[in-house]
N, C-alpha and C positions, 0 to 999 in steps of 0.2 A: 521554282513553283510556277505552275502554268497560269496563263491568262486567257479568259474567254469572254465572249460578248453574249449577253442575254437579249432576247427579243420578245416582243409581245404579239402573239398571233391574233389577238382579239381586237386590236386597234390598228388603224391606218396611220401611217406617218404623213406628216404634212411637209411639203417643200417650203423651206424658209430661206430668207436671205442669208448670205454667207456669214455676215458679221454677227448674226444672232444664232449661229449654229452651235454655240457652246453652252452647256448647262451643267451645273455642279449639284449633285444630289445631296451634298452636305450642307447646302444652304437651306433656309427655312422653307418647307414646302407649303403650298396653299392648303388651308383648312378644308378638309372634305372627309366624308366617311372612309375614303380609301387612304387618306394621309392624315394620320393622327399625330399630334405633337407628342414629344416624349413626356412633357410635364402633365398632359391630360390624363386623368385616371381612366382605367379600362372599364367600359360599360359592363354591367353585371349580366345583361341579357344577350351579349354578343358572343357567340361561340368561337369565332375565329380570332386569332391573335393579330392585332394590328402591326403594321410595319413600323420599325423604329428608325428615326432620322436624327442626325446630329444637328443641333441648333446653332453651333458656332464652330469656328476653326481658329486655333491659336495663331496669334500674330507674330510671336517670337520667331526670328529666323532660326534659332537653335532648337526649337521645340520639335521633337519627333514623337513624343507620346501624345497622339492626337486626342485621346480621351473621347473617341467617337464610336458609337455602336450603330451600324447601319447595314441593312440588307436591301438588295435591289428589289423593288416592288414590281412584280410581273405585269401589273396593270398600269404602271406609270409611263406616259409617253414623254420621251426625252428628245432633245435636239441631237444633231450628229455628234456631239461630244458630251459626255456625262461622266460624273465622278461618283464613286461609291467607296467611302472609307470603310476599311475592315479593321475591326478592333481586336480580333483574336484569330488564332490559327484555325479554329473550328469554323468560324464564320467565313473565313477566306476560302476554305475548302468547299463549304456549301455553295458559295457564290460561284466558284470556278467550275463546279461539277453540275451546274444547272442544265446543261445541254447533253444530249446523247450523241456522242461523237465516236466515230470509228477511226481509230488510229490517227489522232491529230498530231501534227508535228509540234514539238516543244522547242521554242526559240528563246534563248536568253541573251540579253545584251548586258554584259558585265562591265562595271566601272566605266560607264559612258563618258564622264567628264574628261577622260584621257583620249587624246586624238589618236594615239597609236595603240594597237592591240585592243580596240574597243569592243570587239565582238567575241562571244564565246558560245559556240553551238553545242547543245546537248542532244543526245540520241532521242528519237521519238518514244513516247510512252502513252499507252492507252489511258484515256480518262475513264471515270466512273460511268457506268451505263445509265445511271439515273441520278437525279438530285432530289433533295428534300422538297424543293419548291415545285417540282414537277415540270419545269420548263425544258424545252428541247428545241433544237434547230428546226427551222421550217423544212418540211419534206421537199418543197420545191426549190430550196436553196436560196430563197430570197431573204437575206438578212437585213436588208435596208441599209441605212447609213452607218449603223453600229456594227461594223464587221471586224473591229480590232479591239481587243481587251488588253490594256497596258497595266501591268501589276508592278507598282513601285514599292520597294521594300527599303525602309530606312536603315541606315548603318547602325544606329543605336536603338532600333526598335520602331514599331509602327509600320503600317502598310496603307497603301492607297491604290484603288483600282480605278482606272480611267477607261471609259468605253468611248471609242473614237471612230472617226471615218478614215478608212484606209486611203481614200483619195486625198484627203487633206494632209495626212501624215506623209504619204509618198511625195506629194508635191513640194513639201517644205523641208523634209529631212532625208538626206541620202542614206543615212544609217537605217532609218525605219523603212525607207523604200526598198532597200536590199532585203531586209528581213521579211517584209510583206511579199515581195516577189518570190523569195525562196519558199515561203509557205504556199503560195498559189501554184508554184511549179510542182511541189510535192503532192498537192491535192488535185492536180489536173485530171487524174484518172478517176476520181470519185464523181459520182453523179450529183452529189449535193455539196454545197459550200459549207465550210465550217468557220467558226471564229478563229481569227489569227491571234494567238496568245503570245504576248511578249512580256518577258520578265526583266525588270531592271533592279538588280540587287545593290546593296551598299550605297544607297542614295544619301548624300550628306544632308540635304534639306528637302523634304517632301514638298513643302510649300513653294519653294523656288522652282522646283522641277514642274510643278503643276502650273505655275504662272508662265513658265516658258512655253509649255504646250498651248496654253490659252492664247498666247501671242499669234499662233498660227491661224487662229480664227478671227484676228483683228484686221480691220481694213486700214486703220491708222495706228501703226505700232508706236510711232513717236509720241502721239498724244497719250497713249497708255503709259509709256515710260516716264512722261512728265509727272503723272500721278504716282508712279512707283517710287521715283527718286533715284539719285545717283548710287547710293550704297547698295540698294537691292538690284539695280540694273547691272552692277558689276557681277553679282552672282548669276544673274540671268545670262550675261555675256559668256560666262564660263560654261554653263550648261548648254547654251546654244552652240558653242564651239564643239562641245563633246558629241552632240547628236547631229552635227553638221547642218544646223538650221541657218542657212546662209543669210536669209532675209533678216532673221533675228540678230545675227552677228553684226551685219552691216548697220542695222537701225541702232543697236546699242552703241557701236563705235561712233556713229555720227552724233548721237545724243550726248555721249560722254565728252566728245571733243568740243562741243558747242557750249557747255555749261561750266561754271566755276566749281572747284572741288574744295572740300575741307581737307585739313591735313590728314585726318583719319581716312577719308576716301582716297586721297592721293596715295597713301601707303598701301592701302588694299589694292588699288589699281596697279601700283608698282609690283606688288607681290604676284598678281595674276600675270602680268607681262613677263615676269622673270621665269615663269614655268610654262607659258603657252605662247604659241605663234599664231598670228591672225593674218590671213591673206586678204588684206583690204587696203585701199589707198588711204583711208582715214587713219590707219595705224601709224603712219609716219608722223602725222600731225600730233597725235597723242604722245608718241615717243619723244617728239621735240619738246613737249612740255615736261616730260618726266626726266629726261637725260640730256646733257649737252651733246650736241652732235659731233663737235670737234674735241677730242681728248686733250689736245694741247691747250685749249682755252681753259679747261678745268684746272690745269697745272699752273696757270699764271697766278701770281700773287695778287689777287684782287684785293685782299685785305690791306696790303701795303698801300695800294692806290687809294683806298678809302681814307686811310689815316693821313696820307699826304694831302688829300683834297681838303680834309677838315682843318688841318694845321695852317693851310693857306687861305681859308675862307675869311672874308671880310665882314659879312653880315653877322652881327652878334647873335640875333635871335635864331637864325638858321643854323649857325654854328653850334649853339647850345642844344638844339633839337637833334642835330646829326650826331653830336657827341654821345648823347644819351642812347640814341638808336644803335650806333655802331658798338659802343661799349657793351650794351646788352647782348648783341650778337656774338661778341668775342668772349663773353663771360664763360667760365668753366661750367657754371650751373645753368647755362642757357639751354633751352630745348633744341636749339639749332646746332649745338656742339656736335661735331662729327669725329670719327676716328682719325681722319687725316689731319695733319697739322696745317691750319689755315693761315697762320701768321709766322713769318720767318723772323727768327730772333735777331739776326744781324740787320735786317731791314728796319726793325724798330729802333735799334741803337743808332743806325744811320740817321733816322728822323730826329732823334733826340740831339744828336751832335749838330745837326743842321739848325735846330732851334736854339741851341746854345751859341752857335756862331752868330746867328741873327741877333741874339740878345746882346752879345758883346758889341756888335756893330751899332746897334741902337744906342747903347750907353755911350759909345765914343761919339756918335753923331750928336747926342744930346749935349755933351760937354762943349763940342765945337760950335754948334749952331744955336744952342740955348732954346730949342723948340719944345715948348711945354706939351704939345699934343703927343710927343713921343712917349710920354709917361703911359698913356693909354696903350700904345703899341707895345711897350715893354710888358705891361700887364697881360696882354694877349699872348705874348710868347711864353710867359710863365704859366699861363693857363694851358697852353699846348704841351709844355713839358710835363706838368703835373698830370694831365690827362693820359699821355702816353705812358708815364710811370705807373698810373693806376692799372692800365692794361697789362703792363709787365708784372706788377704785383699779383694780379689775379692769376696769371699764368706762371708765377714763380720763376721769373727770369730777370728780376730787377737787381740782383746782387752786384752785378758789374757797374750799375749806375752809381752805386755808392762810391766806388773808386773814381769814376769820372767826375762826380760832383766835388769830392774832397780835393781834387787836383786842379780846380778852377782858380789858379793863382791870379789871373787877370781880373776876373770878376771880384775876387776878394780885395784886390787893390782899389778897384773902382768903388767898392762898398765903403771904403774908409772916407772918401771925399764926396760921395753922392748925397743928395738930399734925402731926408727920411721917407718921402713919398716914393722914391725910386728904390732905395736900398731895402725897404721892408718887403718889396716884391721878391727879392732874392731869398729872403728868409722864409718865404712861403714854400719854396722848394725844400729847404732844410726841414721845415716843420713836417712835411709829408713823410720824409725819410725817417725822422725821429718817431713819429707815430707808428709807422710800419714796423720799425725795429722793436718798439716798446710793446706792441700788441702781437708780436710773434708772426706777423705776416711776411717778414723779410728776415732772412738769415744770411749773415756774411761773416767773414773772418774777424778776429779780434783786432788785427792791424787796421782793417777798413773802418771798423767802428771807432777806434781811437783816432784815426786820421780825420774822420768826420767831425768829431768833437773838437779836436785841435784846430780845425779850420773854421767851423761855423758855430761853435758854442758861444763865443764872444759876440759875433753879430746878432745871434738870436737873443741874447740878453738885452742888447741895445734896441732891437726892433720889436720886442714883445709888446710894448705899449701900443704901437701902431697896429700890431696884429690883433690886439683886443678891440680896437676901435674900428678897424676895417677888416673884418674876419673873412668875408667872401666865402662863406661856407665852412670855415675852419672851426673845429671844436677846441676852444682854448683849454678847457679843463682836461680833455683827453691829451692835449699836447703836453701839459705840465706833468701828468702822470707818466706818459710815455718817455719824456726826457729823463725823469728820475729813474725809471726802471731800466732804460738803456744805459744810463751812466753807471748803474750798479753792476753791469756786465763787464766792466773794464777791470783791469788789475787794481788792487787797493791803493797802490802808490799813485796811479793816475787819477783814481777817484779823489784822493786827498787834494791834489792840485786843482781839479775842476770844482769840487765842492767849496773849497776855500775861495775860489774866484767868484762863485755864485754868492757866497755868504757876504763878501765885501760889497758886491753890486746890489744885493737885496737890501743891505743896511742903508744904502744911500738913496735908492730909488723906490723901495717899497713895492707897491702893487704894479708899478711899471715893469717889474721884473717877474719872471715865472716863479711860482712858489714850489720849491723842491723840498719843503720841510719834511715830508714823510720819508722820502728817500735819504735825506740827510740823517735822520734818526737811525735808519737801518744801517747806514754806513758807520755811524758812531758806535753802535753796539758791536758790529763786526770788527771794528778797528781797535777798540779800547776795552770794552767790557769782556770780550772774549780774547783779549790779547794774550793772556797767560796760556790759554789752550793752544793758540797758534805757535807760541814759542816752544811749547812742549812737543808739538808735532815736528817743528823744524829741527829740534835737538836730537830727534831719533835717527 
């Protein structure tokens, strides 16, 4: 579709400053007999039809249905840049055929946002010899500032006609400069100058393209970008790159590099840089914020370093804050979770083994030196172990820790002679594993589950009273239910031994012992009330 520039032979143009040379005819025009608002009723005694103007422009970046009805008023004096929204194909043809032109060249810039193959030249075509408005080019070839008509066609519908100065376009965009120069070269033999019509089809966003052109008329582009914002500036950067608007690209890059981004803006910028290349020194600074410059740095196990740092932290408040922070980052449900594996399984197990070794050393030191402050240090090591196990549970890699914990013969031996304040700390680790098994967060072999009960079920019965009084975030009711449910996963023969041990302990200590009554009833029904059914199955 061709693009043309209309002019008004009845008015003289005024030379205005460069920064005020842009005017959009879809803004609300001044009230005058020549410019009637859309909402104003038509006078009954006025024979001529008033021009129609659009009163608003949609703000949505995705809106291409402009909903505007506008015709270029032949009597309206505009600045070197003006905009006329076209609502229908008929109105667009009327606007483009206002001038009588002999063999005007038709130039089409296709898919401008792409830096490669951005131009598509179509063969010349004669325009209509007359238009409904009766406008035509000046016989003397004086078109004034409006000698380029840029017709933007939305990819999903809608059109927008921009009437611009060829001097401004050529100065700012090498793409438009080539198109305008080609037009003038083909028209050099003609005695009169004609409008240079440029068509831009398949525009993703008419509003963004218009704003990009407007920047060519701005003296301070950065100040304008501050009002536009980061999200829209990224779109303008893409359009500026497509039309080779060097000043616009440079200004957008400098603005984007100097301001913070939201996560949404960062992802949009990352997407743009993945499909476009910008020749600007500022680009490296933006890329440094988006991607690590050294690939080997990205491959380092930073997660392991963070876990190590937290387990060796001495400040309790800072340690708790960092635990919450890092655990949230490593969580499977975290928005920061990426496809690559950010935590090495073996490294986590090395950390837990180191914590267990430190725990054994602290217990030995406590017995030799009788230093009471070591109890607090033991508690910190238990907190470290439980925190790392929580990370393992979230990533479903904690099954091996059940084997490690059940084989802690040295810790079990110390538990027998340790004070209640020390030994109940060890049962906090067992409590976490019992809850994970009973709530189906942890799956392991039957031998591992049985070994865990054989090693730590007795100590748990002894320490339950202390766990009730010093919970440290432990849900005691959840522990009781989980222990019963996990015990029921063992063979019935083993269940009998463990339930009878619990029954004897509970009869002596009462509430100082976990209440496994519900699980005990289930075991009783399975073992005795359905015993006849079991014998029948075994006899088959």
